[in-house]
DRENZA-899527 format. One record per atom (N, C-alpha, C, O): residue number from 1; residue in one letter; atom name; x, y, z. Coordinates in Angstrom, 2 decimals. Atoms other than C-alpha are relative to their C-alpha. Layout:
NUM/A/CA/X/Y/Z
...
END
This chain:
1/X/N/0.56/-1.10/0.77
1/X/CA/44.82/177.97/21.39
1/X/C/-0.66/-0.58/-1.26
1/X/O/-0.04/-1.36/-1.98
2/X/N/0.70/0.50/1.17
2/X/CA/42.24/177.26/18.72
2/X/C/0.50/0.69/-1.27
2/X/O/1.03/1.80/-1.23
3/X/N/-0.52/-0.48/1.26
3/X/CA/43.08/177.74/15.08
3/X/C/-1.04/0.81/-0.76
3/X/O/-2.23/0.49/-0.75
4/X/N/0.83/-0.83/0.87
4/X/CA/41.68/180.44/12.80
4/X/C/0.47/-0.22/-1.42
4/X/O/1.65/-0.07/-1.73
5/X/N/-0.30/0.19/1.42
5/X/CA/41.51/179.66/9.09
5/X/C/-0.54/1.20/-0.74
5/X/O/-1.73/1.51/-0.66
6/X/N/0.39/-1.17/0.77
6/X/CA/41.45/182.71/6.85
6/X/C/-0.07/-0.39/-1.47
6/X/O/0.88/-0.95/-2.01
7/X/N/0.24/0.39/1.39
7/X/CA/40.02/182.23/3.37
7/X/C/-0.17/1.26/-0.85
7/X/O/-0.98/2.13/-0.54
8/X/N/0.04/-1.17/0.88
8/X/CA/40.58/184.72/0.57
8/X/C/0.00/-0.49/-1.45
8/X/O/0.37/-1.62/-1.75
9/X/N/-0.04/0.25/1.44
9/X/CA/40.19/184.86/-3.18
9/X/C/-0.97/0.93/-0.69
9/X/O/-1.81/1.55/-0.03
10/X/N/0.91/-0.86/0.74
10/X/CA/38.40/186.75/-5.92
10/X/C/-1.46/-0.39/0.20
10/X/O/-1.78/-1.54/0.51
11/X/N/1.45/0.24/-0.12
11/X/CA/34.61/187.08/-5.79
11/X/C/-0.47/-1.04/-0.98
11/X/O/0.06/-1.15/-2.09
12/X/N/0.65/0.92/0.91
12/X/CA/32.49/184.35/-7.28
12/X/C/0.77/-1.27/-0.30
12/X/O/0.50/-1.94/-1.30
13/X/N/-0.76/1.22/0.27
13/X/CA/34.99/181.51/-6.99
13/X/C/-0.38/-1.14/0.92
13/X/O/0.27/-2.19/0.90
14/X/N/0.53/1.11/-0.79
14/X/CA/33.05/179.43/-4.46
14/X/C/0.51/-0.10/1.42
14/X/O/0.31/-1.13/2.06
15/X/N/-0.56/0.06/-1.36
15/X/CA/34.78/180.30/-1.17
15/X/C/-1.04/-0.39/1.04
15/X/O/-0.82/-1.30/1.84
16/X/N/1.03/0.24/-1.01
16/X/CA/31.59/180.36/0.87
16/X/C/-0.58/-1.41/-0.12
16/X/O/-0.71/-2.12/0.87
17/X/N/0.58/1.33/0.22
17/X/CA/30.08/177.22/-0.68
17/X/C/1.00/-1.09/0.37
17/X/O/0.63/-2.08/0.99
18/X/N/-1.03/0.98/-0.35
18/X/CA/33.36/175.33/-0.35
18/X/C/0.16/-0.12/1.51
18/X/O/0.22/-1.23/2.04
19/X/N/-0.23/0.04/-1.45
19/X/CA/33.82/176.30/3.29
19/X/C/-1.22/-0.54/0.74
19/X/O/-1.07/-1.14/1.81
20/X/N/1.18/0.63/-0.62
20/X/CA/30.23/175.33/4.11
20/X/C/0.11/-1.51/-0.08
20/X/O/-0.23/-2.21/0.87
21/X/N/-0.19/1.44/0.14
21/X/CA/31.01/171.87/2.76
21/X/C/1.12/-0.50/0.90
21/X/O/1.00/-1.58/1.49
22/X/N/-1.11/0.37/-0.89
22/X/CA/34.31/171.76/4.67
22/X/C/-0.49/-0.04/1.45
22/X/O/-0.10/-0.92/2.22
23/X/N/0.54/-0.06/-1.37
23/X/CA/32.44/172.73/7.86
23/X/C/-0.78/-1.25/0.37
23/X/O/-0.84/-1.64/1.53
24/X/N/0.82/1.18/-0.25
24/X/CA/30.23/169.68/7.49
24/X/C/0.84/-1.24/0.28
24/X/O/0.31/-2.27/0.70
25/X/N/-0.88/1.13/-0.26
25/X/CA/33.26/167.39/7.81
25/X/C/0.15/-0.18/1.51
25/X/O/0.68/0.70/2.19
26/X/N/0.03/0.25/-1.45
26/X/CA/32.93/165.85/11.27
26/X/C/1.38/0.02/0.65
26/X/O/1.50/0.27/1.85
27/X/N/-1.36/0.02/-0.55
27/X/CA/36.72/165.59/11.67
27/X/C/0.48/1.40/0.38
27/X/O/1.40/1.53/1.19
28/X/N/-0.53/-1.35/-0.17
28/X/CA/37.13/169.37/11.65
28/X/C/-0.67/0.81/1.10
28/X/O/0.02/1.51/1.85
29/X/N/0.75/-0.79/-0.99
29/X/CA/34.42/170.90/13.86
29/X/C/0.35/1.48/-0.10
29/X/O/0.79/2.10/0.88
30/X/N/-0.25/-1.41/0.28
30/X/CA/34.82/174.35/12.31
30/X/C/-1.28/0.81/0.14
30/X/O/-2.37/0.30/-0.13
31/X/N/1.13/-0.93/0.03
31/X/CA/32.54/177.33/12.84
31/X/C/0.41/1.23/-0.80
31/X/O/1.59/1.55/-0.92
32/X/N/-0.24/-1.19/0.81
32/X/CA/32.22/180.41/10.70
32/X/C/-0.08/1.25/0.88
32/X/O/-1.00/1.40/1.68
33/X/N/0.06/-1.33/-0.61
33/X/CA/33.05/183.86/12.02
33/X/C/-0.78/0.85/-0.98
33/X/O/-0.34/1.07/-2.11
34/X/N/0.91/-0.69/0.92
34/X/CA/30.21/185.87/10.54
34/X/C/0.40/1.46/-0.16
34/X/O/0.65/2.17/0.82
35/X/N/-0.36/-1.36/0.38
35/X/CA/31.01/189.12/8.76
35/X/C/-1.20/0.93/0.12
35/X/O/-2.35/0.53/-0.10
36/X/N/1.01/-1.06/-0.01
36/X/CA/29.08/192.34/9.23
36/X/C/0.10/0.72/-1.33
36/X/O/1.21/0.97/-1.82
37/X/N/-0.02/-0.72/1.27
37/X/CA/28.07/194.12/6.02
37/X/C/-1.12/1.02/-0.08
37/X/O/-2.14/0.92/0.61
38/X/N/1.03/-1.02/0.23
38/X/CA/26.15/197.15/4.86
38/X/C/-0.76/-0.25/-1.31
38/X/O/-1.67/0.50/-1.64
39/X/N/0.70/0.26/1.26
39/X/CA/25.05/195.60/1.57
39/X/C/-1.38/-0.61/0.27
39/X/O/-1.68/-1.07/1.37
40/X/N/1.34/0.58/-0.09
40/X/CA/21.50/194.43/0.89
40/X/C/0.09/-1.51/0.09
40/X/O/1.00/-2.13/-0.46
41/X/N/0.08/1.45/-0.10
41/X/CA/20.55/190.88/1.76
41/X/C/-0.43/-0.58/-1.35
41/X/O/-1.38/-0.09/-1.96
42/X/N/0.38/0.68/1.23
42/X/CA/20.44/188.59/-1.28
42/X/C/-1.06/-1.04/0.29
42/X/O/-1.24/-1.48/1.42
43/X/N/1.03/1.03/-0.11
43/X/CA/17.65/186.13/-1.92
43/X/C/0.62/-1.26/0.61
43/X/O/1.67/-1.73/0.16
44/X/N/-0.46/1.23/-0.65
44/X/CA/18.08/183.10/0.35
44/X/C/0.94/0.22/1.17
44/X/O/1.20/-0.72/1.92
45/X/N/-0.90/-0.27/-1.12
45/X/CA/20.43/184.79/2.81
45/X/C/-0.80/0.28/1.27
45/X/O/-1.95/0.70/1.22
46/X/N/0.64/-0.24/-1.30
46/X/CA/19.64/185.06/6.52
46/X/C/0.93/0.83/0.87
46/X/O/2.13/0.58/0.95
47/X/N/-0.76/-0.84/-0.92
47/X/CA/20.75/187.74/8.96
47/X/C/0.47/-0.85/1.17
47/X/O/-0.31/-1.60/1.75
48/X/N/-0.56/0.76/-1.10
48/X/CA/23.06/186.26/11.58
48/X/C/0.48/-1.38/-0.40
48/X/O/1.09/-2.09/0.41
49/X/N/-0.46/1.30/0.50
49/X/CA/23.73/183.17/9.44
49/X/C/1.02/0.23/-1.10
49/X/O/2.15/-0.27/-1.03
50/X/N/-0.90/-0.28/1.12
50/X/CA/25.27/184.43/6.20
50/X/C/0.87/1.22/0.31
50/X/O/2.08/1.21/0.11
51/X/N/-0.64/-1.26/-0.41
51/X/CA/26.15/187.94/7.40
51/X/C/-0.86/0.61/1.10
51/X/O/-1.99/0.18/1.33
52/X/N/0.81/-0.88/-0.83
52/X/CA/25.05/190.44/10.00
52/X/C/-0.20/1.24/-0.87
52/X/O/0.76/1.93/-1.21
53/X/N/0.31/-1.13/0.87
53/X/CA/23.30/193.09/7.90
53/X/C/-0.30/1.22/0.87
53/X/O/-1.23/1.20/1.68
54/X/N/0.17/-1.21/-0.80
54/X/CA/23.61/196.58/9.38
54/X/C/0.02/1.22/-0.92
54/X/O/0.41/1.14/-2.08
55/X/N/-0.03/-1.26/0.76
55/X/CA/23.22/200.18/8.24
55/X/C/1.43/0.53/-0.04
55/X/O/2.29/0.12/0.74
56/X/N/-1.32/-0.63/0.11
56/X/CA/26.19/202.25/7.17
56/X/C/0.33/0.76/1.28
56/X/O/1.49/0.79/1.71
57/X/N/-0.21/-0.75/-1.24
57/X/CA/25.73/204.38/10.31
57/X/C/0.46/-0.92/1.13
57/X/O/1.37/-0.58/1.88
58/X/N/-0.38/0.96/-1.05
58/X/CA/25.94/201.35/12.61
58/X/C/1.43/-0.49/-0.26
58/X/O/2.23/-0.58/0.68
59/X/N/-1.34/0.49/0.34
59/X/CA/29.02/200.06/10.78
59/X/C/1.04/1.07/0.34
59/X/O/2.09/0.75/0.90
60/X/N/-0.97/-1.07/-0.27
60/X/CA/30.75/203.44/11.05
60/X/C/0.19/0.22/1.49
60/X/O/1.26/0.68/1.90
61/X/N/-0.17/-0.05/-1.47
61/X/CA/30.11/203.39/14.82
61/X/C/0.98/-1.07/0.46
61/X/O/1.80/-0.83/1.34
62/X/N/-0.97/1.06/-0.32
62/X/CA/31.98/200.07/15.00
62/X/C/1.42/0.50/-0.31
62/X/O/2.34/0.26/0.47
63/X/N/-1.32/-0.52/0.38
63/X/CA/34.88/201.78/13.19
63/X/C/0.46/1.03/1.03
63/X/O/1.58/0.96/1.53
64/X/N/-0.34/-1.07/-0.96
64/X/CA/34.82/204.83/15.49
64/X/C/0.39/-0.55/1.36
64/X/O/1.29/-0.02/2.01
65/X/N/-0.23/0.57/-1.33
65/X/CA/34.78/202.65/18.60
65/X/C/1.09/-1.08/0.00
65/X/O/1.29/-1.75/1.01
66/X/N/-1.10/0.96/0.14
66/X/CA/37.67/200.46/17.33
66/X/C/-0.42/-1.42/0.39
66/X/O/0.32/-2.13/1.08
67/X/N/0.53/1.32/-0.34
67/X/CA/35.54/197.31/17.62
67/X/C/0.24/-1.04/-1.10
67/X/O/-0.11/-2.20/-0.94
68/X/N/-0.21/0.92/1.12
68/X/CA/36.59/195.78/14.30
68/X/C/1.46/-0.44/-0.08
68/X/O/2.37/0.37/0.07
69/X/N/-1.36/0.49/0.24
69/X/CA/39.61/193.57/13.74
69/X/C/0.43/0.47/-1.38
69/X/O/1.56/0.93/-1.57
70/X/N/-0.29/-0.44/1.36
70/X/CA/39.42/194.36/10.07
70/X/C/-1.30/0.40/-0.67
70/X/O/-2.37/-0.07/-0.31
71/X/N/1.15/-0.36/0.81
71/X/CA/37.09/196.00/7.61
71/X/C/0.49/0.54/-1.32
71/X/O/1.66/0.91/-1.48
72/X/N/-0.33/-0.51/1.32
72/X/CA/37.00/197.09/4.02
72/X/C/-1.25/0.61/-0.61
72/X/O/-2.37/0.17/-0.34
73/X/N/1.10/-0.57/0.77
73/X/CA/34.85/199.29/1.83
73/X/C/0.32/-0.26/-1.46
73/X/O/1.35/0.17/-1.98
74/X/N/-0.23/0.38/1.39
74/X/CA/34.50/197.94/-1.69
74/X/C/-0.44/1.09/-0.96
74/X/O/-1.06/2.08/-0.56
75/X/N/0.29/-1.01/1.02
75/X/CA/34.10/199.84/-4.95
75/X/C/-1.50/0.32/-0.08
75/X/O/-1.88/1.40/-0.53
76/X/N/1.44/-0.24/0.04
76/X/CA/30.33/199.47/-4.64
76/X/C/-0.48/0.82/1.20
76/X/O/-1.67/1.13/1.31
77/X/N/0.34/-0.83/-1.15
77/X/CA/30.44/201.48/-1.38
77/X/C/-0.41/-0.77/1.24
77/X/O/-0.60/-0.18/2.30
78/X/N/0.43/0.80/-1.15
78/X/CA/29.47/198.59/0.90
78/X/C/1.20/-0.35/0.89
78/X/O/2.29/-0.65/0.41
79/X/N/-1.00/0.41/-0.98
79/X/CA/31.42/197.87/4.07
79/X/C/-0.16/-1.48/0.35
79/X/O/-1.27/-2.01/0.34
80/X/N/-0.04/1.36/-0.54
80/X/CA/32.42/194.40/5.26
80/X/C/1.03/0.00/1.12
80/X/O/2.06/0.65/0.99
81/X/N/-0.98/0.06/-1.08
81/X/CA/34.17/193.64/8.54
81/X/C/-0.37/-1.02/1.06
81/X/O/-1.45/-1.61/1.04
82/X/N/0.20/0.97/-1.07
82/X/CA/34.53/191.44/11.61
82/X/C/0.35/0.66/1.33
82/X/O/1.39/1.30/1.48
83/X/N/-0.25/-0.58/-1.31
83/X/CA/34.23/192.51/15.22
83/X/C/0.92/-0.90/0.82
83/X/O/0.93/-2.12/0.65
84/X/N/-0.87/0.74/-0.91
84/X/CA/36.78/191.49/17.83
84/X/C/-0.84/-0.94/0.86
84/X/O/-0.47/-2.08/1.11
85/X/N/0.88/0.79/-0.87
85/X/CA/33.92/190.27/20.02
85/X/C/-0.43/-1.30/-0.67
85/X/O/-0.34/-2.37/-0.07
86/X/N/0.49/1.19/0.70
86/X/CA/32.53/187.85/17.40
86/X/C/1.14/-0.99/-0.26
86/X/O/0.93/-2.20/-0.17
87/X/N/-1.13/0.90/0.24
87/X/CA/35.99/186.46/16.58
87/X/C/0.33/-0.79/1.26
87/X/O/0.38/-2.02/1.22
88/X/N/-0.43/0.69/-1.21
88/X/CA/36.96/185.65/20.15
88/X/C/-1.11/-0.84/0.61
88/X/O/-0.84/-1.81/1.32
89/X/N/1.14/0.81/-0.44
89/X/CA/33.46/184.38/20.94
89/X/C/0.06/-1.37/-0.67
89/X/O/-0.18/-2.39/-0.03
90/X/N/-0.08/1.27/0.73
90/X/CA/33.93/181.71/18.25
90/X/C/1.25/-0.80/0.38
90/X/O/1.16/-2.00/0.61
91/X/N/-1.26/0.69/-0.25
91/X/CA/37.60/180.89/18.96
91/X/C/0.14/-0.50/1.44
91/X/O/1.00/-1.33/1.73
92/X/N/-0.05/0.41/-1.40
92/X/CA/36.97/180.46/22.66
92/X/C/-0.23/-1.51/0.14
92/X/O/0.35/-2.15/1.01
93/X/N/0.41/1.39/-0.15
93/X/CA/35.48/177.00/22.10
93/X/C/0.50/-0.94/-1.08
93/X/O/0.61/-2.14/-0.84
94/X/N/-0.45/0.90/1.06
94/X/CA/36.73/175.68/18.77
94/X/C/0.67/0.76/-1.13
94/X/O/0.73/1.99/-1.13
95/X/N/-0.61/-0.61/1.17
95/X/CA/38.51/176.30/15.49
95/X/C/-1.07/0.73/-0.81
95/X/O/-2.24/0.36/-0.79
96/X/N/0.95/-0.80/0.77
96/X/CA/36.92/178.87/13.21
96/X/C/0.64/0.42/-1.32
96/X/O/1.86/0.37/-1.49
97/X/N/-0.51/-0.55/1.26
97/X/CA/37.21/180.25/9.71
97/X/C/-0.73/1.30/-0.29
97/X/O/-1.84/1.55/0.18
98/X/N/0.58/-1.26/0.43
98/X/CA/36.57/183.62/8.19
98/X/C/0.41/0.26/-1.44
98/X/O/1.54/-0.03/-1.84
99/X/N/-0.29/-0.39/1.37
99/X/CA/36.35/184.81/4.62
99/X/C/0.33/1.48/0.02
99/X/O/-0.50/2.31/0.40
100/X/N/-0.49/-1.37/-0.07
100/X/CA/38.39/187.98/4.30
100/X/C/0.71/0.34/-1.31
100/X/O/0.94/-0.53/-2.15
101/X/N/-0.81/-0.38/1.14
101/X/CA/40.25/189.97/1.68
101/X/C/1.45/0.11/0.46
101/X/O/1.73/-0.09/1.64
102/X/N/-1.44/0.03/-0.28
102/X/CA/44.04/190.37/1.52
102/X/C/0.39/0.86/1.20
102/X/O/1.07/0.38/2.11
103/X/N/-0.37/-0.87/-1.13
103/X/CA/44.39/193.36/3.86
103/X/C/-0.58/-0.51/1.31
103/X/O/0.05/-0.38/2.36
104/X/N/0.59/0.59/-1.19
104/X/CA/42.04/191.68/6.30
104/X/C/0.84/-1.16/0.52
104/X/O/1.02/-1.31/1.72
105/X/N/-0.85/1.12/-0.39
105/X/CA/44.23/188.58/6.29
105/X/C/1.24/0.51/0.72
105/X/O/1.63/-0.05/1.75
106/X/N/-1.19/-0.55/-0.65
106/X/CA/47.27/190.70/7.15
106/X/C/-0.33/0.51/1.41
106/X/O/0.43/0.29/2.35
107/X/N/0.41/-0.51/-1.32
107/X/CA/45.39/192.39/10.02
107/X/C/-0.25/-1.14/0.98
107/X/O/0.17/-1.07/2.14
108/X/N/0.26/1.15/-0.86
108/X/CA/44.20/189.06/11.40
108/X/C/1.30/-0.64/0.48
108/X/O/1.43/-0.97/1.65
109/X/N/-1.26/0.64/-0.37
109/X/CA/47.71/187.62/11.34
109/X/C/0.75/0.81/1.04
109/X/O/1.46/0.24/1.88
110/X/N/-0.62/-0.85/-1.02
110/X/CA/48.94/190.59/13.38
110/X/C/-0.72/-0.17/1.34
110/X/O/-0.09/-0.23/2.39
111/X/N/0.84/0.00/-1.20
111/X/CA/46.08/190.35/15.85
111/X/C/-0.11/-1.39/0.62
111/X/O/-0.19/-1.53/1.84
112/X/N/0.19/1.37/-0.46
112/X/CA/45.77/186.56/16.09
112/X/C/0.98/-0.88/-0.79
112/X/O/0.63/-1.36/-1.87
113/X/N/-1.05/0.66/0.78
113/X/CA/49.01/184.81/15.03
113/X/C/-0.25/-1.47/-0.35
113/X/O/0.40/-1.99/-1.26
114/X/N/0.25/1.42/0.28
114/X/CA/47.60/181.24/15.07
114/X/C/-0.98/-0.15/-1.17
114/X/O/-2.03/-0.79/-1.05
115/X/N/0.85/0.03/1.20
115/X/CA/46.14/181.65/11.57
115/X/C/0.59/-0.90/-1.07
115/X/O/1.81/-1.05/-1.19
116/X/N/-0.36/0.74/1.20
116/X/CA/46.21/179.42/8.54
116/X/C/-0.68/0.74/-1.14
116/X/O/-1.90/0.91/-1.13
117/X/N/0.60/-0.78/1.09
117/X/CA/45.70/181.39/5.33
117/X/C/-0.08/-0.82/-1.28
117/X/O/0.89/-1.43/-1.72
118/X/N/0.28/0.73/1.24
118/X/CA/44.14/179.84/2.22
118/X/C/-0.47/0.98/-1.07
118/X/O/-1.35/1.81/-0.82
119/X/N/0.43/-0.80/1.14
119/X/CA/43.82/181.54/-1.16
119/X/C/-0.69/-0.94/-0.97
119/X/O/-0.06/-1.86/-1.49
120/X/N/0.78/0.85/0.90
120/X/CA/41.06/179.96/-3.27
120/X/C/-0.36/0.81/-1.23
120/X/O/-0.85/1.94/-1.13
121/X/N/0.32/-0.72/1.24
121/X/CA/40.62/180.91/-6.89
121/X/C/-0.57/-0.96/-1.03
121/X/O/-0.48/-2.18/-0.90
122/X/N/0.48/0.74/1.16
122/X/CA/39.00/179.78/-10.10
122/X/C/0.38/0.81/-1.24
122/X/O/0.75/1.98/-1.12
123/X/N/-0.28/-0.73/1.24
123/X/CA/39.57/180.74/-13.73
123/X/C/-0.97/1.17/-0.14
123/X/O/-2.10/1.11/0.35
124/X/N/0.81/-1.20/0.18
124/X/CA/38.25/184.16/-14.72
124/X/C/-1.36/-0.32/-0.63
124/X/O/-2.38/0.20/-0.19
125/X/N/1.25/0.33/0.71
125/X/CA/35.64/182.68/-17.09
125/X/C/-1.00/-0.69/0.93
125/X/O/-2.19/-0.41/0.88
126/X/N/0.86/0.69/-0.95
126/X/CA/34.27/180.39/-14.38
126/X/C/-0.53/0.96/1.06
126/X/O/-1.70/0.89/1.45
127/X/N/0.42/-0.99/-0.99
127/X/CA/34.18/183.25/-11.87
127/X/C/-1.10/0.89/-0.58
127/X/O/-2.10/1.17/0.08
128/X/N/0.99/-0.85/0.66
128/X/CA/32.28/185.44/-14.34
128/X/C/-1.35/-0.72/-0.10
128/X/O/-2.40/-0.15/0.19
129/X/N/1.22/0.82/0.13
129/X/CA/29.77/182.66/-14.98
129/X/C/-0.71/-0.14/1.35
129/X/O/-1.93/0.00/1.43
130/X/N/0.59/0.17/-1.33
130/X/CA/29.23/182.06/-11.25
130/X/C/-0.61/1.30/0.52
130/X/O/-1.68/1.27/1.13
131/X/N/0.56/-1.28/-0.43
131/X/CA/28.73/185.76/-10.53
131/X/C/-1.31/0.31/-0.72
131/X/O/-2.25/0.81/-0.11
132/X/N/1.21/-0.26/0.78
132/X/CA/26.16/186.03/-13.32
132/X/C/-1.14/-0.91/0.48
132/X/O/-2.28/-0.45/0.60
133/X/N/1.02/0.94/-0.47
133/X/CA/24.30/182.91/-12.11
133/X/C/-0.52/0.38/1.38
133/X/O/-1.70/0.19/1.69
134/X/N/0.36/-0.41/-1.35
134/X/CA/24.30/184.23/-8.54
134/X/C/-0.94/1.20/-0.01
134/X/O/-1.73/1.40/0.92
135/X/N/0.87/-1.18/0.13
135/X/CA/22.59/187.39/-9.72
135/X/C/0.56/1.19/0.75
135/X/O/1.68/1.17/1.25
136/X/N/-0.43/-1.22/-0.67
136/X/CA/22.78/190.83/-8.24
136/X/C/0.08/1.15/-0.97
136/X/O/-0.22/1.02/-2.16
137/X/N/-0.11/-1.23/0.76
137/X/CA/23.37/194.32/-9.45
137/X/C/1.09/-0.14/-1.07
137/X/O/2.23/-0.48/-0.74
138/X/N/-1.00/0.13/1.07
138/X/CA/25.14/194.32/-12.87
138/X/C/1.24/0.86/0.22
138/X/O/2.34/0.45/-0.14
139/X/N/-1.18/-0.84/-0.24
139/X/CA/27.42/197.22/-11.83
139/X/C/0.87/-0.59/1.10
139/X/O/2.09/-0.44/1.08
140/X/N/-0.75/0.67/-1.06
140/X/CA/28.42/195.28/-8.69
140/X/C/0.80/-1.16/-0.60
140/X/O/1.97/-1.35/-0.26
141/X/N/-0.67/1.13/0.66
141/X/CA/29.26/192.22/-10.83
141/X/C/1.17/0.52/-0.84
141/X/O/2.26/-0.05/-0.81
142/X/N/-1.07/-0.58/0.83
142/X/CA/31.27/194.38/-13.23
142/X/C/1.18/0.44/0.86
142/X/O/2.33/0.21/0.51
143/X/N/-1.05/-0.45/-0.91
143/X/CA/33.21/195.91/-10.32
143/X/C/0.81/-1.16/0.56
143/X/O/2.03/-1.08/0.67
144/X/N/-0.69/1.19/-0.53
144/X/CA/34.02/192.48/-8.89
144/X/C/0.87/-0.65/-1.07
144/X/O/1.97/-1.12/-0.78
145/X/N/-0.79/0.57/1.10
145/X/CA/35.19/191.23/-12.30
145/X/C/1.27/0.83/-0.26
145/X/O/2.32/0.28/-0.59
146/X/N/-1.14/-0.88/0.26
146/X/CA/37.48/194.24/-12.67
146/X/C/1.12/-0.16/1.03
146/X/O/2.26/0.20/0.76
147/X/N/-1.01/0.15/-1.04
147/X/CA/39.30/193.41/-9.42
147/X/C/0.72/-1.34/-0.05
147/X/O/1.66/-1.57/0.71
148/X/N/-0.55/1.36/0.04
148/X/CA/40.16/189.81/-10.41
148/X/C/1.52/-0.02/-0.11
148/X/O/2.19/-0.64/0.71
149/X/N/-1.45/0.04/0.23
149/X/CA/43.68/190.42/-11.75
149/X/C/0.77/0.55/1.20
149/X/O/1.79/-0.01/1.60
150/X/N/-0.67/-0.60/-1.17
150/X/CA/44.62/192.64/-8.80
150/X/C/-0.03/-0.96/1.18
150/X/O/0.98/-1.13/1.87
151/X/N/0.12/0.95/-1.11
151/X/CA/43.32/190.11/-6.27
151/X/C/0.89/-1.22/-0.20
151/X/O/1.43/-1.76/0.76
152/X/N/-0.83/1.17/0.29
152/X/CA/45.19/187.28/-7.99
152/X/C/1.47/0.24/0.34
152/X/O/2.19/-0.71/0.66
153/X/N/-1.40/-0.31/-0.31
153/X/CA/48.52/189.06/-7.39
153/X/C/0.34/-0.33/1.45
153/X/O/1.50/-0.60/1.76
154/X/N/-0.25/0.20/-1.43
154/X/CA/48.13/188.56/-3.62
154/X/C/0.22/-1.45/0.40
154/X/O/0.61/-1.72/1.53
155/X/N/-0.05/1.42/-0.36
155/X/CA/48.15/184.75/-3.76
155/X/C/1.34/-0.43/0.58
155/X/O/1.40/-1.39/1.36
156/X/N/-1.34/0.39/-0.46
156/X/CA/51.90/184.61/-3.07
156/X/C/0.19/0.19/1.51
156/X/O/1.16/-0.31/2.07
157/X/N/-0.13/-0.29/-1.43
157/X/CA/51.32/185.80/0.52
157/X/C/-0.73/-1.00/0.90
157/X/O/-0.81/-0.80/2.11
158/X/N/0.83/0.94/-0.76
158/X/CA/49.22/182.81/1.61
158/X/C/0.75/-1.29/0.30
158/X/O/1.69/-1.65/-0.41
159/X/N/-0.60/1.28/-0.36
159/X/CA/50.13/179.56/3.32
159/X/C/-0.28/-1.05/-1.06
159/X/O/0.60/-1.87/-1.37
160/X/N/0.38/0.97/1.04
160/X/CA/48.26/177.55/0.65
160/X/C/-0.85/0.69/-1.06
160/X/O/-1.65/1.57/-0.75
161/X/N/0.78/-0.50/1.14
161/X/CA/46.83/178.32/-2.80
161/X/C/-0.73/-1.20/-0.60
161/X/O/-0.10/-2.20/-0.95
162/X/N/0.82/1.11/0.47
162/X/CA/43.96/176.12/-3.99
162/X/C/-0.84/0.46/-1.19
162/X/O/-1.54/1.47/-1.10
163/X/N/0.84/-0.31/1.16
163/X/CA/42.35/176.15/-7.43
163/X/C/-1.31/-0.77/0.13
163/X/O/-1.30/-1.99/0.31
164/X/N/1.33/0.60/0.00
164/X/CA/38.61/175.48/-7.40
164/X/C/-0.37/-0.22/-1.46
164/X/O/-0.93/0.66/-2.12
165/X/N/0.24/0.30/1.41
165/X/CA/38.31/173.78/-10.77
165/X/C/-1.47/-0.31/-0.24
165/X/O/-2.11/-1.02/0.54
166/X/N/1.40/0.21/0.37
166/X/CA/34.93/173.80/-12.46
166/X/C/-0.28/-1.49/-0.14
166/X/O/0.45/-2.22/-0.82
167/X/N/0.40/1.40/0.07
167/X/CA/33.18/170.45/-12.00
167/X/C/0.75/-0.92/0.96
167/X/O/0.52/-2.13/0.96
168/X/N/-0.79/0.81/-0.95
168/X/CA/35.60/169.28/-9.27
168/X/C/-0.19/0.48/1.43
168/X/O/0.76/0.57/2.20
169/X/N/0.33/-0.55/-1.32
169/X/CA/33.85/170.62/-6.19
169/X/C/0.44/-0.94/1.13
169/X/O/1.12/-0.51/2.06
170/X/N/-0.33/0.94/-1.08
170/X/CA/34.25/167.47/-4.06
170/X/C/1.51/-0.15/0.19
170/X/O/1.98/-0.26/1.31
171/X/N/-1.45/0.11/-0.09
171/X/CA/37.95/167.21/-4.88
171/X/C/0.59/1.23/0.69
171/X/O/1.53/1.12/1.47
172/X/N/-0.48/-1.23/-0.62
172/X/CA/38.47/170.85/-3.86
172/X/C/-0.32/0.00/1.49
172/X/O/0.52/0.39/2.30
173/X/N/0.36/0.10/-1.42
173/X/CA/36.60/170.30/-0.58
173/X/C/0.97/-0.93/0.71
173/X/O/1.43/-0.64/1.81
174/X/N/-0.93/0.97/-0.60
174/X/CA/38.82/167.29/0.10
174/X/C/1.39/0.61/0.17
174/X/O/2.04/0.40/1.19
175/X/N/-1.30/-0.66/-0.10
175/X/CA/41.99/169.31/-0.64
175/X/C/0.04/0.95/1.19
175/X/O/0.98/0.93/1.98
176/X/N/0.04/-0.97/-1.09
176/X/CA/40.96/172.06/1.76
176/X/C/-0.06/-0.71/1.35
176/X/O/0.65/-0.34/2.28
177/X/N/0.12/0.77/-1.24
177/X/CA/39.96/169.56/4.45
177/X/C/1.34/-0.62/0.38
177/X/O/1.74/-0.54/1.54
178/X/N/-1.29/0.63/-0.27
178/X/CA/43.27/167.71/4.15
178/X/C/1.06/1.01/0.44
178/X/O/1.87/0.73/1.32
179/X/N/-0.94/-1.05/-0.40
179/X/CA/45.26/170.95/4.38
179/X/C/-0.25/0.39/1.45
179/X/O/0.68/0.46/2.24
180/X/N/0.33/-0.42/-1.36
180/X/CA/43.42/172.01/7.53
180/X/C/0.38/-1.09/1.01
180/X/O/0.96/-0.80/2.05
181/X/N/-0.35/1.10/-0.90
181/X/CA/43.82/168.58/9.12
181/X/C/1.51/-0.15/0.16
181/X/O/2.00/-0.39/1.27
182/X/N/-1.46/0.13/-0.08
182/X/CA/47.53/168.44/8.29
182/X/C/0.61/1.11/0.85
182/X/O/1.60/0.89/1.54
183/X/N/-0.51/-1.11/-0.78
183/X/CA/48.08/171.84/9.88
183/X/C/-0.38/-0.11/1.48
183/X/O/0.32/0.40/2.35
184/X/N/0.41/0.23/-1.39
184/X/CA/46.18/170.84/13.02
184/X/C/0.95/-0.94/0.71
184/X/O/1.15/-0.84/1.92
185/X/N/-0.90/0.97/-0.60
185/X/CA/48.63/168.00/13.57
185/X/C/1.39/0.57/0.23
185/X/O/2.22/-0.04/0.90
186/X/N/-1.30/-0.65/-0.19
186/X/CA/51.58/170.39/13.43
186/X/C/-0.01/0.73/1.33
186/X/O/-0.92/1.52/1.59
187/X/N/-0.02/-0.67/-1.31
187/X/CA/52.58/171.54/16.92
187/X/C/0.18/1.49/-0.12
187/X/O/0.21/2.19/0.89
END
C-alpha cells in the first residue's frame, strides 16, 4: 500500500513551496494530490497543476454526490476539497501528498489509514510577510491571519511538527525529506 503524506499548517508558511522542493528529491518519488477549489486563480497558477478551479455549483455537486473525501469552506466563502477518484488515482502507482486543513487530515486518516501527518508552521510575523508578498485580496489575507492562533492549537494531533524558519528553506526541506524517508522504512 502506498503512503499518503498529509501536510497542514497555517496559511502563508510555505507548505506548497516546501513540498514542491521535497517532491524533486529523487529518493522519494512523491506526487501531489491536487485540490479542487472555487477561488480565483492567482497569477502564475495553472488549472490542473496547482489546483482544479471550478465553480461553486460544480463543487456543490461533488458534495451532493458524496465524491469528496474531505472539503472545507473558508471564511472567504471559497471551497477546497479532494475527490476520492483523484486520491486513489495517485496512490495506485506511488506515494502521494496532499495539503489539507485539520479536519481534512482527520477525515483522510479515517478513510485511508496509511497516512503520515506533518504540521508545518512559521512565526506569525513571517507568515504575515509571506502572505503580503504573495498578494491577493486584503480581506482574504486578514481572514487568514486571524485564523493563525486557532490553527496552531491543532499541531498536537500530528505525527510530526516542523518549523519552517525564515532563511532556512533548504534545512526545512531536508527535515521533511528525512522524516518521510524514515517513515517509509518502518514496516
